[in-house]
N, C-alpha and C positions, 0 to 999 in steps of 0.2 A: 690241734694237738695230736700227738701220736696216739696210737691205739693203746688204751690202758686196759689190760686184761685182768679179769678177776682170778683166773687160774686156781680155782678151788675145786677142780675136778672136771669142769666143763658142763655145758648144757647139751644133753643128748636129744632134746626135743627140737622140733621145728628146724630140721636140717635144711640148709639152703639148697636152692636149685641154681647151680653154676652154669655159665654159658658153655657151649660145646667145646670151645678152645681150652676148657679146663677139665676135659674128660679124664685126663691122666690122674687127677687127684680126687679121692673119695673123702668127703667131709665126715669126720667122726664126732666132733663136739665143738660147739662154739665156746671159746675161751673168754671172750669179752669184747668190749668195744670202747673206743674213744670218739673224739669228734671227727677225725679224718680217716679212720680205718677200723675194721672189725677183724678179729683174729680167730682162726679155727685150727683145731687139731685135725690133721688129715693123713690119709694113707696114700703114699706115692706108689701107684700100681706098677710103674716101670722099674723103680729101684727097690721096691719092697722095703720101705722104711717109713717111719713116722716123721712128719714134717709139720711145721706151722705155716699156715697160709694167711696172709694179710690182704684183705680186699680193700681197695681204694676206689671210691665212687667216682664214676665218670660223669654223673649227672648232678650230684649234690642234692641239697634240699629242694631245689627248684624242680627236680625230677621225681620228687616224692620220697627220696632217700633220707635216712636219719643221719647220714654222714655229710660233712661238708665236701665240696667239690675238690678233687685232686686231679688237676690237669697233667698232661704228659711232662710238663716242665717240673712240677712238684715230684712226680714219680721218679724221674731221672735224677733229681737232686738227692732223694733218699737213697736210691741205688748207688750213686757215686759215693756217698758217705759210708754206706755199708761196705762197699768194695774197698774203700780206703782203709777201713778198719779190719779187713780180712787178715787173718793171722794172729789177731789179738785174742787170746783164749777167753778173756772176760767180756768180749763183745759177741752178740748173737751173729751167726754167720749167715750171709745171704747165699742161698744155693742156686736160685734161678729166678727169673722174672717172666711173667706173661703179660706183655704190654700190647694192647690193641693198636690198630692203625689210626683210629679216630678218637678224638678227645671224649666223646660222649659214652664210650664203652668203659666198663670197669677194668682196672688193672689189678694184677695179683702179684705179690711178692712171696716167693717160696723160701722159707728160712728154716734153719735147724730148729727142731722142737727141743727147747732147752730145759724144760721141767714142768712140773705139775702145779707149782704155786708161784705167785709173785711175792715180793717182800711185804706188801700190804696184807695179803691173805695170811702170810706167816705171822706177822705181828698180831693180827686179830685173833688167830688161833692161839697164840701164846697168851694173849690177854684173857681170852675166854677160859683158858685152863689155869689162869692165875699163875703163870710161870713168867715172872718178870725177868728181863735180861739183866744179868750181872754186869758190872763195869767191865770185867774181863771179856765177856761175850760181846759187848758193844765195841770194845777195842778191836777184837778180832774181826768183826763184821766191817767196821769202818776202815780198817787197814785194807781189807780185800776190795772194798768199794773205791777207796782212794787210789789204790794201785791200778784198778781197772780204768777209772776215769783219767788218771795220769797217762796211761798208755794210749787212750783215745786222743787226748790232747797232744801227745807226742806225734801223732799223724797229721796234726793241723786242724783237726775237727773239733768244733764246739757242739756239744749235744743239745743244750738249751731246753731240755725237758726232763731233767733228772728228778725223779720222784719214785716212791715205792712201787707203783704200778708198772714201772718200766725196768725194775730190777727183778730178774727171773731166777728162781732157785732150782738148781740141779743137784739132786742128792743121789743120782745114779740108780733110781728104781726102774722096775720093768715098764713103768708107764711110758718111758722114752723109747722103748724098742718093740713092745708087744702091741699088735694091732687091736687085740681084744684082751686087755689085762683082766685078771681074775676080779670078780665082783668085790667091791670094797677096797681094792688096792689104792685107787686114786683118792676117794673121799675120806676113807677112814684110816689109812696107813699112817703111822707116826713118822714124821720127817726125821731123817737121820742127821741130827744137828751138826755132828762133827764132820760129816762128809759133804756138806753143802758147798757148791761152787756158785758164786754170784755172777750172773751174766747181765750185761746191759743191753736192753732193747729199746724200742720206741724212738727210732731216729727220724721221725716224720718231719721235724722242723730243724734238724741239724744243718750245719753249714760249715764251710771252710773258713778259717780265721782270715785268710788272705783273699777272700772272694769278693773283691771290689768294695764299693761303698755299701755300708751296712744300712739296713732298714730296721725300724722297730719290729721285733719278732713276736711279741706276745699278742695273740689274737684272742685267747681266752685265759683269763687269770686263774692261776691255781695257788694253793697254799705253799707251793715250792718255788714259785717264780721269784727271781732275784729282784730287789728293789729297783735296780736300774732298768730292768725289763718292764716292770709294772709302771714305771715313770715314762715309758715310751722313749727312752734314750737310745740314740744310735751308738753311744760310747759304751759298748760292752765287750767283754772278751771271755776267755774260758773260766774266769772266776764267777761267772753266772752259774756255772755248774757246781762249783764248790759251795755256793750258797745252798743249793738244793741238797747237797750232802750234809750240810750243817742242820738243815731241817730234819733230815732223816735221822741224824744222830740224836736230836732232841726227841723225836718220836720214839726211838728205841729206849731212851732213858725214861721217858714218861710211862711207858708200859701200858698205855690205854688202847693201842692199835689205831688211834685216830690222829689226824694231822695236828701238830702243835699250833699252827697258825690257821687252822681250818675252822669250819668246813669251807670249801671253795665258795666264794661269794663275789661281790663286786670288788674291783681293784682297790677302791678306797677303804672298804671294810677289812680286806686282807692287810693292806698297808697299816691300818690303825692297829690291828692285832700285832703286827710285826714290830712297829716302832714303839709300842707300849712296853715291849720287852727288851729290845736291843738299842733303841735310840729315842727315849721318851720325848725329848724336845726337838727332835729332828736336826740336831746340831751337826752330827757326824756327816750326814748326807749333804748338808749345805756346804761343808768344807771340801767336798769332792770337786775336783776340777771340771768334771763333766756335768755338774749341776746346771750350768747355764744352758745346756742343750736338751733339758728335759721338756716334756710337753707343757704348753703354756698353762693349762688349767691346774697344774700341780703347784706352780709357783706364783701365779698371778691371779688377781681377782677376775672372775668371769661375770658376764652380765647377769644381774639378779642375785649375785652372791657378794657378801661383805668380806669374805676371806677366801684365800686360795685353799686347795685341798690339803696341802701340807700344813698350812696355818691352822686349819680346823683340827687336824690330827694332833698338832702340838698343843692346841688349846684344850684338847680333851684330857691331857695329863695335868690336871689342876692340883692334884695332891703333891705334897713334898716328897721327892724321891729320896729314900734312905738306902744308900748302897746301890749295888748293881742288881737291877730287876732280873736279869738272866741268872745271876748267881742265886738269888732268892728262890727262883723256880727250881734250880738244880743245886741244892746245898751240898756242903762238904761230905755229909754222910752218904750222899747219892753219887757224887762225882768228885774225884780227887783233883788237886790243883793242876796236875799234869793233863788230866782229861779236860778240865775246864779251859785250859789254854788252847786246846784244839777246838772245842765247841765255840768259844767266843771268837776265835780267829776265823772260823768258817762263817759265823753269823755276824760278820762285820758289815754294817750298812754302807760304809764307804768302800766302794769296789776297789779303789786303789790300795787300801790297807788290808783287804781280805786275803787270807791265805790261798795260795794255789795248792793243787793236789800234792805236788812235789814238796812244797814247803811244809805242808801239814805232816807228811810222812817223815820228815826230818825231826819232828818234835819228840821230846823225851818219852811221851806216853807210848809211842810205838817201838821204842828201843828195847 
């Protein structure tokens, strides 16, 4: 997965020792890490500017690294996707790359430093201060995110890892420009809610929609992975991203700062949480034309098992379902009918019936 940064100010301890070919960049703080990269705030000594540096491991866990291996092919794929999205204001901009000549050396992507928090940290901060998002705020945030994702899709790119950790918040504070901001600026400064620009990062597993035969893309399940990805189907498109946006919308409405379908766990446990809310008997997903192409263990009995994974999930919903479970979780006093139309359209388990970003933006809630 792409690097998921905590961005709550950064860890100024244990600064990394980068190779000589990275001498131009001075690490200032570690912002966080995911499975395939760790991100640092750094100072570009040549251009005198703050940047974000993503380190991709050339050795992986076999070389004692905490990150999975990112070969030159994976590095170039991420670079191409970022370059394709160049010019989109809501996508993080790739400034430069430092790619070694051999696979076993680390690669570094130099990107704009887009802000001091990601959406996860922002939601947790709001939850800690008991400042729930109003429906109007959720609408404003979702419109910005849908517009950004729609622009990315317009270039032919599927992100495939939309989650709060990959949404970076830029509120125009001095943290973006000053090498040594005043003490307390990053950690304690109140975010300027009305000035926030939401930027999409974490393009580590992104790919072009027309990039030949597709392969199952999920290597590590998250609470934001679309059902078709968790089912290891090759029949996915840009609507895998709008599922992630639906999960984010549910997170914003719940106000806990935690994943609605989390925490991240096994694929089967995540799917059980998802289908309990959006498709209790797994009927919608079975009506999907791509259902025949999902991984065998989900739809067929496997050795030593008396039911398939989906059958076990459906059997887990033994109680009689009264009404829409999703609507029960987000009742009318929390979300209007217009807002629920968007939420339920994004959290549609059948990918063929799920809203695209452009379709969602056309809904009355955003007008």
